N, C-alpha and C positions, 0 to 999 in steps of 0.2 A: 217617852223617855221617863225614867224614874226621877221624880222630882226631889227625892232624898239625896241625890248625888249632885256634885258641883260640876258645872260645865267649864271645861278647860280646852285650850287650843291643843293641837297635836304636839307642838313644841313644848308646851308646859307639861303635858302628860309624859312625853319622852324624857324630859329632864328629870321628873320624879322617878320614872322607871329606871333610868340609868344610875341614879343615886342609890336606889334600893338594890340593884344588882350586886353591888359591892358588899352588901351585908348578907347575901345568901350563902348558905353552906356549900353549894356547888360552884361558887364563883371561881373563875380562873381568868387570867389576863387575856383580854381580847373579846370577852363577851360584851355585847352592847345591843340595845334595842334601837333599830334604825327606822322602823315604821310601826304605826299603830292604826287600827281601824276599829270601828264600832260594829259589833255583830249582835243585834238585839240589845240586851243589857250588859254584854261582855265587851271588854276591851281586849283585842287580839294583837299580840306583839310579834314582830318579825325582826330578823337580823341574820347574821351568819350562823348557819347550823353546823359548820365545820365538817362537811361531807368529804369523803375520800375522792380520789381522782375518777372513780366510776360513779360518783353521785350517791354513794351508799353511806348510811350513818356510821359514825365512829363513836368511840367512848365519849368524846367531847359533845357529840350531838345529843346524847341522853342528858348530859348536864345542862346544856342550853335549853332543851325542852322543859326540864324541871324548873329552871329559873323563869322562863317565860310563862309557864303555867302558874307559878307563884305570883308573878306580876299581875296576871289576869285576875286571880282570886282576890288579891289585896287591893288593887287599884280600882277594879270594877265596883267594889262596894262603896267607894268614895267619890268617883268621878265618872263623867261621860264626856264624849267629844262635843264641843260646841259646834253648832251648825255653821 
């Protein structure tokens, strides 16, 4: 693990992520990160992707992807999941 990042619990990282979501340009009501996992040095976020009834992406899905990608870039530079 990168020693330049701070170890935080899942709950602490999700709390920071959900606070940052509201500041993103693609934010809309209902977006939230409900899960996070460590993949190498990256934090990967999951939540509702607002798929249609056939399981296909919608316009909201693109916004959610962009928000989660921004969270990965921003928070992976500072934090990692504590073991």
